[in-house]
C-alpha positions in Angstrom: 105.1 124.8 86.3 108.3 122.3 86.1 107.8 119.0 85.2 110.3 117.1 85.7 110.8 113.3 84.1 113.1 110.9 85.7 113.8 107.5 83.4 115.4 106.4 86.5 114.3 105.4 90.4 117.4 107.1 91.2 116.7 110.1 89.2 113.5 110.6 90.6 114.2 110.5 94.6 117.1 112.8 93.0 114.4 114.9 91.9 112.3 114.4 94.8 115.2 115.6 97.0 116.0 118.3 95.5 112.2 119.2 94.2 110.3 118.8 97.8 107.1 120.5 96.5 107.1 118.1 92.9 103.7 116.4 92.5 104.2 112.6 91.2 102.1 111.6 89.0 102.2 108.4 87.8 98.1 107.1 86.3 96.9 111.1 86.6 93.6 110.1 87.6 93.2 112.4 91.0 96.2 114.4 90.5 95.1 115.3 86.3 91.4 116.5 88.1 92.7 118.4 91.3 94.9 120.2 87.9 91.7 120.9 86.0 89.6 121.9 88.5 92.2 124.7 90.0 91.6 123.1 93.0 95.8 122.6 93.4 98.4 124.5 91.4 102.1 122.8 92.3 105.2 124.2 91.3 105.9 121.4 89.2 105.3 117.7 88.8 107.3 114.5 88.9 106.4 112.4 85.8 107.5 109.0 87.2 106.0 106.7 83.7 109.3 105.8 82.7 110.8 104.4 85.8 110.3 100.7 84.9 111.0 99.4 88.7 107.0 101.1 89.7 105.7 98.4 87.2 107.4 95.3 88.2 105.7 92.9 90.7 107.2 89.8 92.4 108.6 87.9 96.4 110.6 89.2 98.8 110.7 86.7 101.1 107.5 85.4 101.8 105.6 88.8 99.9 104.5 89.9 97.6 105.4 93.2 96.8 103.9 95.5 93.9 105.5 98.3 92.4 103.8 101.8 93.0 102.4 101.6 89.4 101.2 98.8 88.7 97.5 99.4 87.1 94.2 98.4 88.9 93.9 96.7 86.0 97.5 94.7 86.5 96.5 93.1 90.0 92.8 92.5 88.4 94.6 90.1 86.1 97.4 89.0 87.4 97.1 89.3 91.0 93.9 88.8 91.4 94.1 84.8 93.0 96.6 85.9 95.4 94.7 89.4 96.3 91.2 89.0 95.6 90.2 91.7 98.3 92.5 94.1 96.6 91.6 92.7 93.4 88.0 92.8 94.0 88.1 96.7 95.1 90.0 97.4 91.9 87.3 96.5 90.0 85.1 98.9 91.8 87.3 102.2 90.6 85.9 104.3 88.2 85.9 102.8 84.3 88.0 100.7 82.2 90.0 103.4 81.3 90.8 104.1 84.7 91.4 100.9 86.1 94.2 101.2 82.9 96.4 104.2 84.2 94.8 104.3 87.9 97.6 102.3 90.8 97.0 101.0 93.7 100.4 104.1 94.7 98.3 107.1 93.8 95.8 105.7 95.8 98.0 105.9 98.8 99.6 109.1 97.8 96.6 111.2 98.4 95.8 109.3 101.2 91.6 109.6 101.1 89.4 107.8 103.9 87.6 106.5 100.9 90.4 105.1 98.7 89.0 102.0 97.4 92.5 100.7 97.6 92.8 100.5 101.3 91.0 98.8 103.3 92.0 95.5 101.4 95.5 96.5 101.9 94.1 96.9 106.1 92.5 93.7 106.3 95.5 92.0 104.8 98.5 94.2 106.9 100.6 95.1 104.0 103.7 98.0 104.7 103.9 100.6 102.7 107.3 100.7 101.4 109.1 104.6 101.2 112.5 105.4 99.4 114.0 108.4 99.3 118.3 109.5 98.6 118.2 109.3 102.9 117.6 105.1 102.4 114.1 103.1 102.2 111.8 102.5 105.1 108.6 100.7 105.6 105.5 101.3 106.9 102.9 99.5 108.3 99.7 100.5 106.4 97.7 101.2 109.5 99.8 103.2 110.2 100.2 105.3 107.6 97.4 107.7 107.2 97.5 110.1 110.0 94.3 112.2 108.6 92.4 113.4 106.0 94.5 113.4 103.3 97.4 113.3 104.7 100.3 110.5 105.5 103.6 110.1 107.3 104.8 110.5 104.0 107.7 112.8 103.9 108.3 115.9 101.5 111.5 114.3 99.6 110.5 110.9 100.0 108.4 108.6 97.3 106.0 105.7 97.6 108.1 103.1 95.6 105.0 100.2 96.3 103.3 97.7 98.9 103.9 94.2 100.2 101.4 92.1 101.7 101.4 88.3 102.5 99.0 86.2 99.7 96.6 83.5 100.6 93.8 83.5 103.2 89.9 84.0 102.5 90.3 87.6 101.4 86.5 90.1 100.4 85.9 93.7 99.8 82.6 95.6 99.5 81.6 98.7 98.6 78.4 100.8 98.9 78.1 103.3 96.6 75.1 104.7 94.6 76.0 102.3 92.0 79.1 99.2 91.5 82.0 101.5 90.2 82.7 105.6 89.2 81.7 106.7 92.0 82.9 107.7 95.6 81.9 105.0 98.4 79.0 106.1 101.0 81.5 102.9 103.2 83.6 100.5 102.1 84.4 97.4 104.4 87.8 95.0 104.0 87.7 91.1 105.6 90.9 89.0 105.2 90.3 85.8 106.7 94.2 83.8 107.9 93.5 79.8 108.6 97.2 79.6 109.0 97.4 82.3 111.3 93.7 82.4 113.3 93.7 85.7 112.5 91.3 88.6 111.2 91.9 91.6 109.6 89.5 94.2 108.3 89.4 97.5 106.9 86.6 100.4 107.0 86.5 103.2 104.3 85.3 106.3 103.9 83.6 106.3 107.7 86.1 107.7 109.7 88.8 110.9 108.7 91.4 108.2 107.7 91.1 104.6 106.5 91.0 102.5 109.5 90.8 98.6 111.1 88.3 97.5 113.5 90.6 96.0 116.1 87.9 95.3 118.7 85.9 93.3 116.1 89.1 91.2 114.8 89.5 90.0 118.1 86.0 89.1 118.7 85.9 87.0 115.2 88.9 85.6 115.7 88.5 84.0 119.0 84.4 82.9 118.2 85.4 81.2 114.7 85.7 77.5 115.0 88.6 78.0 112.7 89.6 73.3 113.5 86.5 72.2 112.3 85.6 75.3 110.5 81.8 74.8 111.9 78.9 77.5 111.0 79.5 80.7 112.5 76.0 81.2 114.4 74.1 84.2 113.9 74.6 85.7 117.6 78.8 86.0 116.1 78.2 87.4 113.0 76.0 90.0 114.9 78.0 90.7 117.4 80.9 91.2 114.5 79.2 93.6 112.4 78.4 95.9 115.6 81.8 95.7 116.5 82.8 96.8 112.9 80.2 99.7 112.8 81.5 101.1 116.4 84.9 100.9 114.6 83.9 103.8 112.7 83.3 107.8 113.2 81.5 108.8 110.2 80.1 111.9 109.4 76.4 113.3 107.8 77.8 114.1 104.4 75.7 114.5 100.9 76.6 110.5 100.2 74.7 109.6 103.3 74.4 110.0 107.1 76.6 109.2 109.6 74.0 106.4 110.7 73.3 104.7 107.7 77.3 104.7 106.7 77.4 102.7 110.3 74.6 100.7 110.0 75.9 100.0 106.2 79.1 98.7 107.8 77.4 95.7 109.8 75.9 94.7 107.3 78.7 94.6 105.2 80.5 93.0 107.9 78.4 90.2 108.4 78.4 89.7 104.8 82.0 89.3 103.8 81.7 87.6 107.1 79.4 85.2 105.7 81.1 84.9 102.0 84.9 84.1 103.4 83.8 81.4 105.7 81.8 80.0 102.9 84.6 79.3 100.5 87.1 78.1 103.9 84.3 75.3 104.2 83.8 74.8 101.1 87.0 74.7 98.8 89.6 75.0 102.5 91.9 78.2 102.4 
């Protein structure tokens, strides 16, 4: 196995173009597990830890751009107030050691249906920035996933970062055998924007890919009292939960049954709605 270690972004893109089968590695929290258990034996590893731009974040117009190499710990500590949903999800990822090393870019690269970062990115309408020697393109995150551990990423492309509009009320909830260091039985993220009067959702670990509940989004955006921020009627919350559950296509596996996942998603949808709307009513957007 070859080990490639570029020190600049241009060198990294050139190395990926020359070695399209090389597997990028930064935190290594997913890749090293597969290597240790001999589930994967790529011809080369592309170490991106020396590529400084991947660890940076800043503004891009009215969007926040976060490099693919920014760790979960930094998202919690540096971006928690701007991206609260993603920060909540980051707190449930592994142990402190894993959060120090793991990255959202790596989570996107693995394209797992159970990736904790995926639901909040979906709810926030994030863009994934992909780069190669051919150029840069930005893909809406709800069009990024193609199947279990498959994405639109081309063999010569690397994930440069993601872009998201900060603000609004965001929530994330996850069902597992414990709060962290566990793969989600199912997870759900919600984003409410008073500015655009829109609703965003993200469902994890309940379909072949992470996905949005678009019918639930449209329903809730019509039913919420955006002007006066009045209470959410129980019937609205109930229907929202039902529509979220209906959007999923879960399976039975060792972590839970399809029926349980559907029920849990309905509960998570109602809970996150209550928490997010309470924040709007008490402290404003």
